[in-house]
Backbone as numpy.savetxt, mean C-alpha at the origin, in Angstrom:
# Nx Ny Nz CAx CAy CAz Cx Cy Cz
-19.14 3.52 -16.81 -18.67 2.36 -16.08 -19.72 1.26 -16.17
-19.36 0.13 -16.77 -20.35 -0.91 -17.01 -20.56 -1.81 -15.81
-19.55 -1.94 -14.92 -19.68 -2.84 -13.78 -20.58 -2.21 -12.72
-21.02 -3.05 -11.80 -21.92 -2.62 -10.73 -21.17 -2.61 -9.41
-21.40 -1.59 -8.62 -20.75 -1.48 -7.32 -21.22 -2.61 -6.41
-20.30 -3.21 -5.71 -20.61 -4.28 -4.76 -21.64 -3.81 -3.74
-22.62 -4.65 -3.44 -23.72 -4.24 -2.57 -23.26 -3.93 -1.15
-22.28 -4.68 -0.64 -21.76 -4.40 0.70 -21.07 -3.04 0.73
-20.32 -2.72 -0.32 -19.64 -1.43 -0.40 -20.66 -0.31 -0.52
-21.69 -0.53 -1.31 -22.73 0.48 -1.48 -23.39 0.79 -0.14
-23.64 -0.24 0.63 -24.25 -0.06 1.96 -23.30 0.71 2.87
-22.03 0.41 2.79 -21.02 1.10 3.59 -20.98 2.59 3.25
-20.98 2.91 1.97 -20.94 4.31 1.54 -22.19 5.06 1.96
-23.34 4.38 1.89 -24.58 5.01 2.35 -24.50 5.31 3.84
-23.90 4.39 4.59 -23.74 4.59 6.03 -22.88 5.81 6.33
-21.79 5.97 5.59 -20.93 7.15 5.79 -21.70 8.42 5.48
-22.50 8.38 4.42 -23.28 9.54 4.02 -24.30 9.91 5.09
-24.95 8.90 5.65 -25.96 9.15 6.68 -25.34 9.71 7.95
-24.08 9.34 8.21 -23.38 9.89 9.39 -23.03 11.36 9.19
-23.12 11.82 7.95 -22.74 13.20 7.66 -21.25 13.43 7.74
-20.48 12.37 7.49 -19.03 12.48 7.57 -18.51 13.37 6.45
-17.82 14.45 6.78 -17.29 15.32 5.72 -16.15 14.64 4.98
-15.91 15.01 3.72 -14.77 14.44 2.99 -13.47 14.74 3.72
-12.50 13.85 3.58 -11.23 14.01 4.28 -10.55 15.33 3.94
-10.67 15.77 2.68 -9.95 16.97 2.27 -10.46 18.22 2.97
-11.67 18.16 3.51 -12.23 19.32 4.22 -11.82 19.37 5.68
-11.26 18.30 6.19 -10.90 18.23 7.60 -9.50 18.78 7.84
-9.25 19.23 9.05 -7.89 19.59 9.43 -7.04 18.33 9.37
-5.73 18.48 9.31 -4.85 17.33 9.23 -5.07 16.41 10.43
-5.16 16.98 11.61 -5.35 16.17 12.83 -6.68 15.42 12.77
-7.74 16.10 12.34 -9.05 15.44 12.26 -9.09 14.39 11.15
-8.40 14.68 10.05 -8.35 13.70 8.95 -7.64 12.44 9.41
-6.56 12.60 10.14 -5.82 11.43 10.64 -6.68 10.63 11.60
-7.39 11.32 12.48 -8.24 10.62 13.45 -9.40 9.93 12.76
-10.02 10.60 11.80 -11.14 10.00 11.06 -10.68 8.77 10.29
-9.55 8.87 9.63 -9.02 7.74 8.88 -8.73 6.56 9.82
-8.21 6.86 10.99 -7.94 5.81 11.96 -9.24 5.15 12.43
-10.24 5.96 12.71 -11.52 5.41 13.16 -12.17 4.53 12.09
-12.02 4.92 10.82 -12.61 4.15 9.73 -11.82 2.87 9.44
-10.55 2.85 9.79 -9.67 1.75 9.39 -9.45 0.71 10.48
-9.58 1.09 11.74 -9.30 0.15 12.82 -10.59 -0.54 13.22
-10.70 -1.86 13.03 -11.95 -2.55 13.35 -12.17 -2.64 14.85
-13.44 -2.63 15.25 -13.78 -2.80 16.66 -13.56 -4.24 17.11
-13.74 -5.16 16.19 -13.64 -6.57 16.53 -12.18 -7.01 16.65
-12.01 -8.15 17.32 -10.67 -8.73 17.47 -10.12 -9.11 16.10
-8.92 -8.64 15.76 -8.36 -8.99 14.45 -7.89 -10.44 14.41
-7.55 -10.91 13.22 -7.06 -12.28 13.05 -5.82 -12.49 13.91
-5.70 -13.69 14.44 -4.55 -13.99 15.28 -3.40 -14.52 14.42
-2.19 -14.19 14.81 -0.98 -14.73 14.20 -0.14 -15.31 15.33
0.94 -15.99 14.97 1.75 -16.64 16.02 2.35 -15.61 16.97
2.83 -14.49 16.42 3.38 -13.46 17.30 3.37 -12.12 16.60
3.27 -11.06 17.40 3.38 -9.68 16.92 4.38 -8.99 17.84
5.44 -8.46 17.26 6.45 -7.77 18.06 6.74 -6.40 17.45
7.13 -5.47 18.30 7.46 -4.12 17.84 8.89 -3.78 18.26
9.53 -3.01 17.43 10.87 -2.54 17.74 11.15 -1.31 16.89
12.27 -0.68 17.11 12.71 0.40 16.23 14.01 -0.01 15.58
14.23 0.53 14.38 15.45 0.25 13.63 16.05 1.57 13.17
17.32 1.58 12.82 17.95 2.84 12.40 17.35 3.36 11.09
17.08 4.66 11.06 16.60 5.30 9.84 17.56 6.36 9.37
17.27 7.00 8.24 18.17 8.02 7.72 18.33 9.22 8.64
17.27 9.54 9.41 17.34 10.69 10.31 16.92 10.35 11.72
15.91 9.48 11.87 15.42 9.09 13.19 15.18 7.59 13.19
14.97 7.04 14.36 14.61 5.63 14.46 13.25 5.40 13.79
13.11 4.25 13.15 11.86 3.91 12.46 11.15 2.80 13.24
9.93 3.03 13.71 9.19 1.94 14.36 8.71 0.93 13.32
8.82 -0.34 13.64 8.28 -1.40 12.79 7.48 -2.36 13.65
6.59 -3.08 13.01 5.80 -4.13 13.69 5.96 -5.40 12.88
6.31 -6.48 13.55 6.65 -7.74 12.90 5.58 -8.78 13.19
4.95 -9.29 12.13 3.89 -10.28 12.24 4.43 -11.64 11.77
4.48 -12.59 12.68 4.99 -13.92 12.33 3.83 -14.90 12.25
3.70 -15.62 11.13 2.59 -16.56 11.00 2.86 -17.84 11.79
1.82 -18.66 11.93 1.99 -19.95 12.58 2.81 -20.87 11.67
3.45 -21.85 12.27 4.24 -22.80 11.50 5.70 -22.72 11.88
6.50 -23.46 11.15 7.93 -23.54 11.45 8.70 -22.65 10.49
9.43 -21.69 11.04 10.22 -20.79 10.22 11.55 -21.40 9.84
12.42 -20.66 9.20 12.22 -19.25 8.83 11.25 -19.09 7.68
10.59 -17.91 7.65 9.59 -17.60 6.64 10.13 -16.55 5.67
9.60 -16.48 4.46 9.98 -15.38 3.58 9.56 -14.04 4.21
10.37 -13.00 4.09 9.99 -11.69 4.62 9.23 -10.86 3.58
8.21 -10.17 4.05 7.45 -9.24 3.21 7.38 -7.90 3.95
7.95 -6.87 3.38 7.96 -5.54 4.01 6.76 -4.77 3.48
5.96 -4.21 4.41 4.68 -3.58 4.03 4.69 -2.09 4.35
4.23 -1.29 3.36 4.13 0.16 3.50 2.66 0.57 3.40
2.14 1.17 4.46 0.71 1.48 4.51 0.33 2.66 3.62
-0.95 2.67 3.24 -1.51 3.80 2.50 -2.01 4.88 3.43
-2.64 5.90 2.83 -3.15 7.04 3.59 -2.69 8.35 2.99
-2.35 8.31 1.70 -2.00 9.55 1.01 -0.73 10.21 1.50
0.17 9.42 2.08 1.44 9.91 2.63 1.25 10.81 3.85
0.00 11.22 4.13 -0.29 12.14 5.24 -0.96 11.43 6.41
-1.65 10.33 6.11 -2.48 9.64 7.10 -1.97 8.22 7.27
-2.50 7.54 8.28 -2.20 6.12 8.46 -1.01 5.87 9.38
-1.00 4.66 9.93 0.07 4.25 10.84 0.01 2.73 11.00
0.71 2.21 11.99 0.71 0.76 12.20 -0.68 0.24 12.57
-1.47 1.07 13.26 -2.79 0.61 13.70 -3.79 0.52 12.55
-3.73 1.47 11.62 -4.74 1.49 10.55 -4.64 0.28 9.64
-3.46 -0.34 9.59 -3.27 -1.49 8.69 -2.91 -2.76 9.46
-3.17 -2.75 10.77 -2.86 -3.92 11.60 -3.65 -5.14 11.15
-4.96 -4.99 10.97 -5.80 -6.14 10.59 -5.38 -6.70 9.24
-5.07 -5.81 8.29 -4.62 -6.24 6.97 -3.30 -7.00 7.06
-2.35 -6.49 7.83 -1.04 -7.14 7.94 -1.15 -8.52 8.58
-2.05 -8.66 9.55 -2.27 -9.97 10.18 -2.79 -10.97 9.13
-3.79 -10.56 8.37 -4.35 -11.47 7.37 -3.32 -11.77 6.28
-2.53 -10.77 5.95 -1.51 -10.95 4.92 -0.44 -11.95 5.38
-0.05 -11.88 6.64 0.93 -12.83 7.16 0.39 -14.25 7.07
-0.87 -14.43 7.47 -1.47 -15.76 7.42 -1.66 -16.26 5.99
-2.09 -15.36 5.10 -2.38 -15.77 3.72 -1.11 -16.06 2.92
-0.03 -15.36 3.23 1.19 -15.48 2.44 2.24 -16.40 3.06
2.04 -16.76 4.34 3.07 -17.51 5.08 4.38 -16.75 5.10
4.28 -15.44 5.23 5.46 -14.58 5.32 5.53 -13.90 6.69
6.75 -13.58 7.10 6.92 -12.61 8.18 6.65 -11.25 7.57
5.59 -10.60 8.00 5.24 -9.28 7.48 5.82 -8.21 8.41
6.58 -7.31 7.83 7.20 -6.22 8.60 6.55 -4.91 8.16
5.70 -4.35 9.01 5.02 -3.09 8.70 5.90 -1.93 9.15
5.99 -0.92 8.30 6.92 0.19 8.52 6.15 1.46 8.85
6.47 2.06 9.99 5.83 3.32 10.41 6.71 4.48 9.96
6.70 4.73 8.65 7.56 5.76 8.04 7.07 7.16 8.42
7.94 8.14 8.25 7.58 9.53 8.56 6.53 10.04 7.57
5.55 10.75 8.11 4.45 11.26 7.30 4.68 12.71 6.88
4.11 13.06 5.73 4.01 14.45 5.29 2.75 15.05 5.94
2.61 16.36 5.98 3.51 17.38 5.44 4.69 17.72 6.37
4.70 17.11 7.58 5.84 17.39 8.46 7.15 16.93 7.82
7.08 15.83 7.07 8.26 15.26 6.42 7.88 14.95 4.97
8.22 15.85 4.08 7.80 15.71 2.69 8.73 14.79 1.90
8.31 14.47 0.68 9.10 13.65 -0.23 10.55 14.17 -0.28
11.54 13.29 -0.17 11.45 11.82 -0.16 11.63 11.19 1.22
11.27 11.90 2.30 11.56 11.40 3.66 10.93 10.03 3.91
9.61 9.90 3.66 8.95 8.63 3.91 9.51 7.51 3.06
9.82 7.83 1.81 10.40 6.84 0.91 11.76 6.37 1.41
12.58 7.28 1.87 13.90 6.90 2.38 13.77 6.02 3.62
12.76 6.28 4.46 12.51 5.41 5.61 12.15 4.00 5.15
11.28 3.92 4.14 10.84 2.61 3.64 12.01 1.84 3.04
12.87 2.55 2.32 14.04 1.90 1.74 14.99 1.42 2.85
15.20 2.26 3.86 16.08 1.88 4.97 15.54 0.65 5.70
14.21 0.60 5.88 13.60 -0.54 6.55 13.76 -1.81 5.70
13.64 -1.67 4.39 13.80 -2.82 3.50 15.23 -3.35 3.56
16.20 -2.45 3.56 17.60 -2.86 3.69 17.83 -3.56 5.03
17.23 -3.02 6.08 17.41 -3.62 7.41 16.87 -5.05 7.43
15.67 -5.25 6.86 15.10 -6.60 6.83 16.00 -7.53 6.03
16.50 -7.07 4.90 17.38 -7.91 4.08 18.65 -8.29 4.83
19.17 -7.37 5.63 20.44 -7.60 6.33 20.29 -8.27 7.69
19.05 -8.35 8.19 18.82 -8.88 9.54 17.72 -9.93 9.55
17.61 -10.66 8.45 16.51 -11.61 8.32 16.48 -12.62 9.46
17.65 -13.13 9.83 17.67 -14.18 10.85 17.12 -13.70 12.19
17.25 -12.42 12.49 16.80 -11.91 13.78 15.28 -11.86 13.88
14.57 -11.95 12.74 13.10 -11.93 12.77 12.53 -13.24 12.23
13.35 -14.29 12.28 12.93 -15.63 11.83 12.50 -15.61 10.36
13.25 -14.84 9.55 12.95 -14.73 8.13 14.10 -15.33 7.31
13.78 -15.75 6.10 14.78 -16.30 5.20 15.62 -15.17 4.60
16.93 -15.33 4.55 17.78 -14.28 3.99 17.90 -14.34 2.47
17.35 -15.40 1.85 17.57 -15.61 0.42 16.44 -15.09 -0.45
15.44 -14.47 0.15 14.30 -13.97 -0.64 13.70 -12.76 0.06
12.99 -11.91 -0.70 12.44 -10.68 -0.14 11.32 -10.16 -1.01
10.21 -9.79 -0.37 9.08 -9.18 -1.07 8.73 -7.86 -0.39
8.14 -6.95 -1.18 7.66 -5.68 -0.65 6.23 -5.48 -1.13
5.45 -4.72 -0.36 4.04 -4.52 -0.71 3.54 -3.23 -0.10
2.49 -2.67 -0.72 1.86 -1.48 -0.18 0.56 -1.20 -0.86
-0.30 -0.45 -0.17 -1.59 -0.09 -0.75 -1.66 1.43 -0.92
-2.24 1.86 -2.05 -2.46 3.28 -2.33 -1.13 4.05 -2.35
-0.98 5.06 -1.49 0.30 5.76 -1.42 1.42 4.80 -1.05
1.09 3.77 -0.28 2.07 2.74 0.03 2.50 1.97 -1.21
1.61 1.91 -2.21 1.99 1.30 -3.49 3.04 2.13 -4.20
2.88 3.46 -4.16 3.89 4.34 -4.74 5.22 4.18 -4.01
5.17 4.07 -2.69 6.39 3.87 -1.91 7.04 2.52 -2.24
6.20 1.51 -2.48 6.73 0.19 -2.84 7.52 0.26 -4.13
6.95 0.90 -5.15 7.68 1.02 -6.42 8.94 1.87 -6.22
8.81 2.93 -5.43 9.98 3.77 -5.16 11.11 2.99 -4.51
10.76 2.12 -3.57 11.78 1.28 -2.93 12.41 0.35 -3.96
11.59 -0.23 -4.84 12.14 -1.09 -5.89 13.10 -0.35 -6.80
12.75 0.88 -7.15 13.63 1.68 -8.00 14.93 2.04 -7.27
14.80 2.41 -5.99 16.00 2.74 -5.21 16.90 1.52 -5.07
16.31 0.36 -4.81 17.11 -0.86 -4.67 17.83 -1.18 -5.97
17.16 -0.96 -7.09 17.81 -1.18 -8.38 18.93 -0.17 -8.62
18.65 1.09 -8.33 19.60 2.15 -8.65 20.76 2.23 -7.66
20.55 1.70 -6.46 21.60 1.74 -5.43 22.23 0.36 -5.22
22.01 -0.54 -6.14 22.62 -1.88 -6.08 22.21 -2.66 -4.84
20.96 -2.68 -4.55 20.46 -3.56 -3.50 19.59 -2.87 -2.47
18.89 -3.71 -1.71 18.96 -5.17 -1.71 18.19 -5.78 -2.88
18.43 -7.06 -3.13 17.70 -7.77 -4.18 16.27 -8.02 -3.71
15.30 -7.62 -4.52 13.88 -7.80 -4.19 13.27 -8.72 -5.23
12.59 -9.75 -4.77 12.06 -10.77 -5.67 10.65 -10.49 -6.15
9.86 -9.77 -5.35 8.44 -9.63 -5.69 7.90 -8.36 -5.07
6.96 -7.71 -5.79 6.29 -6.55 -5.23 4.79 -6.65 -5.47
4.02 -6.24 -4.47 2.56 -6.21 -4.55 2.10 -4.76 -4.45
1.37 -4.31 -5.47 0.88 -2.94 -5.51 -0.65 -2.98 -5.50
-1.24 -2.56 -4.40 -2.70 -2.55 -4.28 -3.22 -1.14 -4.56
-4.04 -1.01 -5.59 -4.57 0.29 -6.06 -3.56 1.42 -5.85
-2.40 1.30 -6.51 -1.30 2.23 -6.22 -1.49 3.62 -6.84
-0.90 4.61 -6.18 -0.68 5.92 -6.78 0.56 5.78 -7.66
0.47 6.18 -8.93 1.65 6.06 -9.79 1.99 7.33 -10.56
1.13 8.36 -10.48 1.40 9.53 -11.32 0.80 10.79 -10.71
1.60 11.84 -10.68 1.12 13.15 -10.24 0.42 13.81 -11.43
-0.80 13.38 -11.64 -1.64 13.91 -12.72 -3.07 13.50 -12.39
-3.99 14.23 -12.92 -5.41 13.97 -12.62 -6.20 13.93 -13.93
-5.59 13.30 -14.95 -6.11 13.44 -16.31 -6.67 12.15 -16.89
-6.93 11.15 -16.06 -7.43 9.88 -16.58 -8.96 9.83 -16.57
-9.50 8.88 -17.31 -10.96 8.68 -17.30 -11.46 8.32 -15.91
-10.68 7.53 -15.18 -11.15 7.11 -13.85 -11.19 8.29 -12.88
-10.30 9.27 -13.06 -10.39 10.48 -12.23 -11.68 11.24 -12.53
-12.12 11.18 -13.77 -13.36 11.86 -14.15 -14.58 11.09 -13.67
-14.57 9.78 -13.91 -15.72 8.94 -13.55 -15.92 8.83 -12.05
-14.82 8.77 -11.30 -14.88 8.48 -9.87 -14.37 9.65 -9.03
-14.59 10.86 -9.52 -14.06 12.04 -8.84 -14.62 12.19 -7.43
-15.84 11.75 -7.23 -16.44 11.80 -5.89 -17.51 10.72 -5.78
-17.86 10.42 -4.53 -18.93 9.46 -4.28 -18.48 8.06 -3.94
-17.17 7.79 -4.06 -16.67 6.43 -3.80 -15.54 6.44 -2.77
-15.72 7.23 -1.74 -14.81 7.41 -0.60 -13.60 8.26 -0.98
-12.63 7.71 -1.70 -11.50 8.54 -2.11 -11.95 9.46 -3.25
-11.70 10.75 -3.10 -12.12 11.71 -4.12 -10.91 12.35 -4.80
-11.20 12.97 -5.92 -10.14 13.71 -6.62 -9.56 14.80 -5.71
-10.41 15.49 -4.98 -9.92 16.56 -4.11 -9.07 16.02 -2.97
-9.40 14.82 -2.48 -8.53 14.18 -1.49 -7.13 13.99 -2.07
-7.08 13.46 -3.30 -5.78 13.19 -3.91 -5.00 14.48 -4.16
-5.70 15.53 -4.56 -5.02 16.83 -4.74 -4.40 17.31 -3.44
-5.14 17.13 -2.35 -4.61 17.54 -1.05 -3.43 16.66 -0.64
-3.53 15.36 -0.87 -2.44 14.46 -0.50 -1.15 14.82 -1.24
-1.27 14.98 -2.55 -0.09 15.34 -3.34 0.48 16.69 -2.87
-0.40 17.64 -2.61 0.04 18.98 -2.18 0.82 18.90 -0.87
0.37 18.00 0.03 1.06 17.85 1.31 2.35 17.07 1.21
2.44 16.20 0.21 3.59 15.30 0.08 4.78 15.95 -0.62
4.50 16.68 -1.67 5.58 17.21 -2.52 6.16 18.51 -1.96
7.45 18.70 -2.16 8.07 19.98 -1.81 7.82 21.01 -2.89
7.66 20.56 -4.13 7.43 21.45 -5.26 6.80 20.65 -6.39
6.30 21.35 -7.39 5.74 20.69 -8.58 6.78 19.79 -9.23
8.04 20.20 -9.16 9.11 19.44 -9.77 9.20 18.03 -9.19
8.99 17.92 -7.88 9.01 16.61 -7.24 7.97 15.67 -7.85
6.85 16.23 -8.26 5.79 15.40 -8.82 6.18 14.72 -10.12
7.19 15.24 -10.77 7.68 14.63 -12.01 8.81 13.65 -11.77
9.26 13.55 -10.53 10.37 12.65 -10.22 9.87 11.20 -10.24
10.59 10.30 -10.90 10.12 8.92 -10.99 9.98 8.21 -9.65
10.72 8.64 -8.64 10.56 8.01 -7.32 9.24 8.42 -6.66
8.66 9.53 -7.08 7.35 9.95 -6.59 6.25 9.51 -7.54
6.47 9.64 -8.83 5.51 9.29 -9.88 6.12 8.19 -10.75
6.05 6.94 -10.30 6.75 5.87 -11.03 6.28 5.66 -12.46
5.05 6.10 -12.79 4.60 5.97 -14.17 5.45 6.81 -15.11
6.14 7.82 -14.58 6.99 8.69 -15.39 8.41 8.15 -15.54
8.68 7.01 -14.93 10.00 6.41 -15.04 10.26 5.99 -16.48
11.38 6.42 -17.03 11.72 6.07 -18.41 12.03 4.59 -18.55
12.74 4.06 -17.57 13.24 2.69 -17.66 12.79 1.88 -16.45
11.91 0.91 -16.68 11.41 0.07 -15.60 12.12 -1.30 -15.56
13.15 -1.45 -16.37 13.92 -2.70 -16.36 14.45 -2.98 -14.96
14.47 -4.24 -14.61 15.11 -4.62 -13.36 14.24 -4.52 -12.14
12.97 -4.13 -12.30 12.08 -4.12 -11.14 11.61 -5.53 -10.83
11.16 -5.77 -9.59 10.76 -7.13 -9.23 9.50 -7.57 -9.97
9.33 -8.88 -10.11 8.05 -9.42 -10.57 6.94 -8.80 -9.73
5.79 -8.56 -10.38 4.79 -7.69 -9.74 3.38 -8.25 -9.81
2.63 -7.96 -8.78 1.17 -8.14 -8.76 0.57 -6.76 -8.58
-0.27 -6.33 -9.52 -0.91 -5.01 -9.45 -2.42 -5.23 -9.35
-2.99 -4.76 -8.26 -4.42 -4.91 -8.01 -5.09 -3.54 -8.13
-6.18 -3.46 -8.90 -6.89 -2.19 -9.05 -8.38 -2.39 -8.77
-9.05 -1.27 -8.47 -10.49 -1.26 -8.18 -11.22 -0.47 -9.25
-12.41 -0.94 -9.63 -13.16 -0.29 -10.70 -13.64 1.10 -10.36
-14.10 1.29 -9.11 -14.68 2.58 -8.71 -13.65 3.37 -7.90
-12.57 3.71 -8.55 -11.42 4.32 -7.89 -10.81 5.36 -8.83
-10.58 6.58 -8.35 -9.90 7.57 -9.20 -8.55 7.08 -9.70
-7.89 6.20 -8.95 -6.55 5.73 -9.30 -6.55 4.50 -10.20
-7.72 4.04 -10.59 -7.82 2.79 -11.38 -6.93 2.82 -12.62
-7.05 3.86 -13.43 -6.38 3.86 -14.73 -4.87 3.96 -14.61
-4.38 4.78 -13.66 -2.93 4.90 -13.54 -2.31 3.61 -13.01
-3.06 2.87 -12.19 -2.58 1.57 -11.75 -2.48 0.59 -12.90
-3.49 0.57 -13.75 -3.49 -0.35 -14.90 -2.44 0.07 -15.92
-2.27 1.37 -16.09 -1.24 1.85 -17.01 0.15 1.42 -16.53
0.35 1.46 -15.22 1.65 1.08 -14.69 1.88 -0.42 -14.88
0.84 -1.23 -14.67 0.97 -2.67 -14.90 1.35 -2.94 -16.36
0.75 -2.21 -17.27 1.07 -2.36 -18.70 2.52 -1.98 -18.96
2.96 -0.87 -18.38 4.35 -0.42 -18.55 5.34 -1.46 -18.02
5.02 -2.06 -16.87 5.89 -3.10 -16.32 6.01 -4.27 -17.28
4.87 -4.71 -17.80 4.88 -5.84 -18.74 5.69 -5.51 -19.99
5.50 -4.29 -20.49 6.24 -3.88 -21.69 7.74 -3.83 -21.44
8.13 -3.59 -20.18 9.55 -3.55 -19.83 10.12 -4.94 -19.58
9.28 -5.96 -19.74 9.74 -7.32 -19.54 9.69 -7.79 -18.10
9.01 -7.03 -17.23 8.85 -7.44 -15.84 7.64 -8.37 -15.74
7.80 -9.59 -15.26 6.64 -10.48 -15.10 5.59 -9.83 -14.20
4.41 -9.59 -14.76 3.40 -8.79 -14.06 2.03 -9.43 -14.19
1.35 -9.55 -13.06 -0.05 -10.00 -13.04 -0.92 -8.81 -12.65
-1.88 -8.50 -13.50 -2.80 -7.39 -13.22 -4.17 -7.97 -12.86
-4.63 -7.68 -11.64 -5.90 -8.20 -11.15 -6.85 -7.03 -10.93
-8.02 -7.11 -11.53 -8.96 -6.00 -11.51 -10.23 -6.37 -10.75
-10.45 -5.67 -9.65 -11.67 -5.86 -8.86 -12.66 -4.77 -9.28
-13.41 -5.09 -10.31 -14.25 -4.08 -10.96 -15.34 -3.51 -10.05
-15.81 -4.27 -9.08 -16.93 -3.84 -8.25 -16.49 -3.18 -6.95
-15.19 -2.89 -6.82 -14.65 -2.37 -5.56 -14.27 -0.90 -5.64
-14.14 -0.30 -4.45 -13.67 1.08 -4.32 -12.22 1.08 -3.83
-11.62 2.24 -3.86 -10.27 2.42 -3.33 -10.28 2.09 -1.83
-9.24 1.40 -1.38 -9.08 1.14 0.05 -9.83 -0.07 0.56
-10.37 -0.90 -0.32 -11.26 -1.96 0.17 -10.53 -3.04 0.95
-9.21 -3.18 0.79 -8.49 -4.23 1.51 -8.51 -4.03 3.02
-8.69 -2.81 3.47 -8.73 -2.56 4.91 -10.16 -2.59 5.46
-11.13 -2.92 4.62 -12.53 -3.04 5.07 -12.77 -4.47 5.55
-12.13 -4.82 6.66 -12.18 -6.20 7.16 -13.19 -6.38 8.28
-13.83 -5.33 8.68 -14.89 -5.39 9.69 -15.72 -4.13 9.55
-17.02 -4.29 9.86 -17.94 -3.14 9.87 -17.92 -2.34 8.56
-18.30 -2.91 7.40 -18.73 -4.30 7.22 -17.52 -5.21 7.03
-17.73 -6.49 7.31 -16.70 -7.47 7.00 -16.84 -7.83 5.53
-16.02 -7.21 4.74 -16.19 -7.28 3.29 -15.59 -8.58 2.75
-16.46 -9.41 2.20 -16.00 -10.72 1.70 -14.94 -10.56 0.61
-15.12 -9.56 -0.25 -14.18 -9.36 -1.35 -12.79 -8.99 -0.84
-12.73 -8.32 0.31 -11.42 -7.98 0.89 -10.68 -9.26 1.28
-11.38 -10.17 1.94 -10.75 -11.43 2.33 -10.31 -12.22 1.09
-11.16 -12.22 0.06 -10.83 -12.92 -1.19 -9.55 -12.34 -1.80
-9.47 -11.02 -1.83 -8.31 -10.36 -2.45 -7.05 -10.65 -1.66
-7.13 -10.65 -0.33 -5.95 -10.93 0.49 -5.50 -12.36 0.28
-6.45 -13.28 0.15 -6.09 -14.67 -0.15 -5.41 -14.78 -1.52
-5.91 -14.00 -2.48 -5.31 -14.02 -3.81 -3.89 -13.46 -3.77
-3.70 -12.38 -3.03 -2.35 -11.82 -2.86 -1.44 -12.85 -2.19
-1.96 -13.46 -1.12 -1.16 -14.45 -0.39 -0.73 -15.61 -1.26
-1.64 -16.10 -2.08 -1.33 -17.22 -2.98 -0.25 -16.83 -3.98
-0.34 -15.60 -4.50 0.66 -15.14 -5.46 2.02 -15.02 -4.81
2.06 -14.48 -3.58 3.33 -14.33 -2.88 3.93 -15.70 -2.57
3.11 -16.62 -2.08 3.61 -17.97 -1.77 4.20 -18.64 -3.01
3.49 -18.49 -4.12 3.95 -19.11 -5.37 5.29 -18.53 -5.80
5.44 -17.23 -5.63 6.65 -16.55 -6.09 7.85 -16.81 -5.19
7.61 -16.94 -3.89 8.72 -16.99 -2.93 9.00 -18.38 -2.40
8.32 -19.37 -2.88 8.49 -20.73 -2.31 9.91 -21.25 -2.57
């Protein structure tokens, strides 16, 4: 790896090491969820938006909690449906609250965060079906959340990136809703561990290869699921008809190569795709908005926001 790790990130990783924090894969599910929450929720007051409201909407099996972030200004605003990361096993509305607030401000969108069902209690495709149901609900109920009914974007980070592509594929295959844009931040795209980045970044940069093995093991019902394009979108034969895309990857990330490979596949399929590479970053850096307040995270969110505004104006 020729690039150099960002100094703020390096300091952050040293701090975790000095705390003696065990890797997530070694923790019980309950402890892993709590640790991830503690690492992701900033102590400081998050960015303010015009309003934050919570409600539940109908899901395939149970009600789905959502959180709606409305930016300042005069609506209606374009809607952006957001699916959080956490390896399908971890994460919730709180772990990505600060990110969703900044995203709403940067993009001038109503951001709708989806609290989908987590594995292993609810394995593939339960969480994906929740995300798709929430996307349909936003498309069909835009006026009720001060959103425009004529446009729609979806976004997610890490495992949420895989869910984002899955929702795009489901919307294409099930004839709707129409999705104009998707943002994939360091996405999971393939049930495989055979890339150079998995070798180079197997450990030492927060997300480890063993973490990903555990996440996949908890998410899938069987090995066969791992080959399904809705779970491993890089294995999709036909990517025609997916929304215009922004794919963001990090240099020091086991998932770097599969994210870049997916961006290439999208482009080859004729999908307008922008691939942005943050070579000095680790996986998950967009949620590092405090302690330390990572400047590169704010830069990346502004870049995402600018791309979304340009696409949905």
